[in-house]
Backbone as JSON Lines, residues from 0, in Angstrom:
{"i":0,"aa":"M","n":[1.28,-1.33,-0.38],"ca":[-0.1,0.13,0.21],"c":[1.11,1.36,-0.05]}
{"i":1,"aa":"K","n":[0.67,2.06,-0.91],"ca":[1.67,3.57,-0.9],"c":[0.68,4.04,0.09]}
{"i":2,"aa":"V","n":[1.65,5.14,0.45],"ca":[1.41,6.22,1.5],"c":[0.88,7.58,1.06]}
{"i":3,"aa":"L","n":[-0.12,8.46,0.96],"ca":[-0.5,9.43,0.73],"c":[0.44,10.91,1.19]}
{"i":4,"aa":"T","n":[1.13,11.24,0.45],"ca":[2.27,12.41,0.78],"c":[1.29,14.0,0.62]}
{"i":5,"aa":"R","n":[0.33,13.92,-0.43],"ca":[-0.11,15.71,-1.07],"c":[-1.37,14.92,-1.48]}
{"i":6,"aa":"I","n":[-2.51,16.01,-1.53],"ca":[-3.65,15.89,-1.94],"c":[-4.08,17.67,-2.73]}
{"i":7,"aa":"L","n":[-4.36,17.44,-3.57],"ca":[-4.59,18.93,-4.37],"c":[-6.01,18.47,-4.97]}
{"i":8,"aa":"T","n":[-7.3,19.81,-5.16],"ca":[-8.07,19.71,-5.66],"c":[-8.37,21.1,-6.18]}
{"i":9,"aa":"D","n":[-8.88,21.2,-7.77],"ca":[-9.33,21.83,-8.78],"c":[-10.62,21.91,-8.79]}
{"i":10,"aa":"E","n":[-11.25,23.11,-8.86],"ca":[-12.48,23.15,-9.51],"c":[-12.61,23.29,-11.12]}
{"i":11,"aa":"V","n":[-13.2,22.03,-11.67],"ca":[-12.85,22.24,-12.96],"c":[-14.6,22.29,-13.94]}
{"i":12,"aa":"P","n":[-14.82,22.56,-15.0],"ca":[-16.02,22.23,-15.39],"c":[-16.56,21.02,-15.03]}
{"i":13,"aa":"G","n":[-17.81,21.13,-14.12],"ca":[-18.62,19.53,-14.27],"c":[-18.41,19.11,-13.03]}
{"i":14,"aa":"G","n":[-17.6,19.72,-12.31],"ca":[-16.82,18.92,-10.81],"c":[-15.55,19.28,-10.45]}
{"i":15,"aa":"F","n":[-14.95,18.62,-10.24],"ca":[-13.58,18.56,-9.4],"c":[-12.48,17.92,-9.88]}
{"i":16,"aa":"R","n":[-11.07,18.0,-10.01],"ca":[-9.66,17.4,-10.43],"c":[-9.47,17.31,-8.98]}
{"i":17,"aa":"I","n":[-8.98,15.74,-8.73],"ca":[-8.28,15.76,-7.62],"c":[-6.9,15.11,-7.91]}
{"i":18,"aa":"T","n":[-5.82,15.58,-7.26],"ca":[-4.5,14.84,-7.7],"c":[-3.9,14.51,-6.1]}
{"i":19,"aa":"M","n":[-3.84,13.42,-6.34],"ca":[-3.15,13.09,-5.03],"c":[-1.63,12.12,-5.52]}
{"i":20,"aa":"E","n":[-0.64,12.75,-4.38],"ca":[0.95,11.8,-4.64],"c":[1.18,11.08,-3.4]}
{"i":21,"aa":"T","n":[1.73,10.29,-4.06],"ca":[2.31,9.3,-3.24],"c":[4.16,9.24,-2.56]}
{"i":22,"aa":"D","n":[4.02,8.26,-1.52],"ca":[5.26,8.96,-1.18],"c":[6.91,8.55,-2.25]}
{"i":23,"aa":"D","n":[6.04,7.71,-3.07],"ca":[7.05,7.57,-4.06],"c":[7.35,8.1,-5.1]}
{"i":24,"aa":"G","n":[6.64,9.26,-4.9],"ca":[6.67,10.24,-6.54],"c":[5.45,10.16,-7.29]}
{"i":25,"aa":"Q","n":[4.03,8.84,-7.2],"ca":[3.7,8.68,-8.24],"c":[2.32,9.43,-8.24]}
{"i":26,"aa":"M","n":[1.82,10.2,-9.0],"ca":[0.65,11.12,-8.9],"c":[0.02,10.15,-9.95]}
{"i":27,"aa":"I","n":[-1.49,10.75,-9.47],"ca":[-2.44,10.31,-9.95],"c":[-3.87,11.06,-10.01]}
{"i":28,"aa":"Q","n":[-4.27,11.6,-10.96],"ca":[-5.78,12.62,-11.22],"c":[-6.88,11.72,-11.55]}
{"i":29,"aa":"V","n":[-7.7,12.16,-10.49],"ca":[-9.53,11.91,-10.69],"c":[-9.94,12.99,-10.95]}
{"i":30,"aa":"F","n":[-11.49,12.81,-11.56],"ca":[-12.28,13.71,-12.11],"c":[-13.55,13.17,-10.9]}
{"i":31,"aa":"A","n":[-14.2,14.28,-10.2],"ca":[-15.26,13.79,-9.16],"c":[-16.48,14.66,-9.18]}
{"i":32,"aa":"T","n":[-17.41,14.09,-9.43],"ca":[-18.58,15.62,-9.66],"c":[-18.64,15.61,-8.15]}
{"i":33,"aa":"E","n":[-18.93,17.02,-8.19],"ca":[-19.4,17.58,-6.64],"c":[-20.55,17.0,-5.89]}
{"i":34,"aa":"N","n":[-21.23,15.52,-6.35],"ca":[-22.07,14.69,-5.59],"c":[-20.68,13.53,-4.82]}
{"i":35,"aa":"Q","n":[-20.23,13.29,-5.48],"ca":[-18.63,11.75,-5.02],"c":[-18.01,13.01,-3.83]}
{"i":36,"aa":"V","n":[-17.59,13.99,-3.85],"ca":[-17.07,14.72,-3.13],"c":[-17.52,15.09,-1.89]}
{"i":37,"aa":"S","n":[-19.28,15.7,-2.01],"ca":[-19.75,15.72,-1.17],"c":[-19.75,14.04,0.01]}
{"i":38,"aa":"D","n":[-20.45,13.14,-0.73],"ca":[-20.57,11.85,-0.04],"c":[-18.8,11.3,0.54]}
{"i":39,"aa":"L","n":[-17.77,11.57,-0.23],"ca":[-16.83,11.59,0.58],"c":[-16.22,12.16,1.55]}
{"i":40,"aa":"A","n":[-16.51,13.54,1.39],"ca":[-16.52,14.32,2.72],"c":[-17.31,13.69,3.68]}
{"i":41,"aa":"D","n":[-18.59,13.75,3.83],"ca":[-19.43,12.87,4.73],"c":[-18.87,11.29,5.19]}
{"i":42,"aa":"E","n":[-18.21,11.09,4.07],"ca":[-17.46,9.91,4.37],"c":[-16.32,9.73,5.68]}
{"i":43,"aa":"L","n":[-15.5,10.45,5.62],"ca":[-13.98,11.56,6.11],"c":[-14.59,11.93,7.52]}
{"i":44,"aa":"D","n":[-15.93,12.57,7.59],"ca":[-16.12,13.14,8.33],"c":[-16.83,12.42,9.49]}
{"i":45,"aa":"E","n":[-17.51,11.18,8.86],"ca":[-17.84,10.18,9.91],"c":[-16.61,8.83,10.28]}
{"i":46,"aa":"L","n":[-15.84,8.95,9.77],"ca":[-14.29,8.32,10.28],"c":[-13.66,9.01,11.33]}
{"i":47,"aa":"L","n":[-13.76,10.71,11.28],"ca":[-13.2,11.11,12.21],"c":[-14.08,11.53,13.47]}
{"i":48,"aa":"D","n":[-15.52,11.2,13.45],"ca":[-16.19,11.42,14.21],"c":[-16.05,10.17,15.3]}
{"i":49,"aa":"D","n":[-15.91,9.06,14.3],"ca":[-15.81,7.6,15.17],"c":[-14.16,8.06,16.04]}
{"i":50,"aa":"D","n":[-13.44,8.27,15.36],"ca":[-12.02,8.12,16.46],"c":[-12.18,9.19,17.43]}
{"i":51,"aa":"E","n":[-12.55,9.96,17.02],"ca":[-12.79,11.49,18.24],"c":[-13.82,10.52,19.34]}
{"i":52,"aa":"A","n":[-14.89,9.99,19.16],"ca":[-15.66,9.35,19.87],"c":[-14.77,8.82,20.78]}
{"i":53,"aa":"E","n":[-14.36,7.69,20.18],"ca":[-13.18,6.43,20.6],"c":[-11.67,7.51,21.46]}
{"i":54,"aa":"L","n":[-11.42,8.31,21.21],"ca":[-10.49,8.78,22.27],"c":[-11.07,9.86,23.12]}
{"i":55,"aa":"T","n":[-12.31,10.08,23.05],"ca":[-12.92,10.81,24.54],"c":[-13.01,9.31,25.35]}
{"i":56,"aa":"E","n":[-13.7,8.66,25.05],"ca":[-14.35,7.34,25.83],"c":[-12.83,7.17,26.22]}
{"i":57,"aa":"E","n":[-11.66,7.11,25.86],"ca":[-10.49,6.55,26.09],"c":[-10.23,7.69,27.32]}
{"i":58,"aa":"Q","n":[-10.21,8.88,27.13],"ca":[-9.96,9.64,28.0],"c":[-10.98,9.9,29.28]}
{"i":59,"aa":"E","n":[-12.06,9.26,28.83],"ca":[-12.92,9.36,30.45],"c":[-12.22,8.41,31.34]}
{"i":60,"aa":"H","n":[-11.86,8.1,31.03],"ca":[-11.05,6.25,31.98],"c":[-9.94,6.66,32.34]}
{"i":61,"aa":"V","n":[-9.24,7.81,31.6],"ca":[-8.03,8.04,32.28],"c":[-7.51,8.4,33.81]}
{"i":62,"aa":"G","n":[-7.14,8.44,34.76],"ca":[-7.25,8.8,36.09],"c":[-8.07,7.33,37.35]}
{"i":63,"aa":"E","n":[-8.66,7.01,36.53],"ca":[-9.52,5.65,37.33],"c":[-8.82,5.18,37.74]}
{"i":64,"aa":"E","n":[-9.23,4.47,38.48],"ca":[-8.4,3.47,39.5],"c":[-8.67,2.05,39.31]}
{"i":65,"aa":"Q","n":[-8.21,1.36,39.13],"ca":[-7.93,-0.25,37.96],"c":[-8.71,-1.26,39.28]}
{"i":66,"aa":"P","n":[-9.85,-1.88,38.9],"ca":[-9.44,-3.07,39.96],"c":[-8.69,-3.92,40.31]}
{"i":67,"aa":"S","n":[-8.34,-4.5,41.23],"ca":[-7.32,-5.38,41.48],"c":[-7.36,-7.09,41.45]}
């Protein structure tokens, strides 16, 4: 699996051009409609919210005495 090092977005007629660069210098460009970009943003928000919820739960237990 390649590691994403940079992502660029440009508005183009009918949607967006997304350019992604990987750690080995490979670049890929894709076209996405406004709906596709919106769906991707929603999915990323959900992933980030899940991570934040997990972190918050872990923080709630910090400092609590653990049973022996």
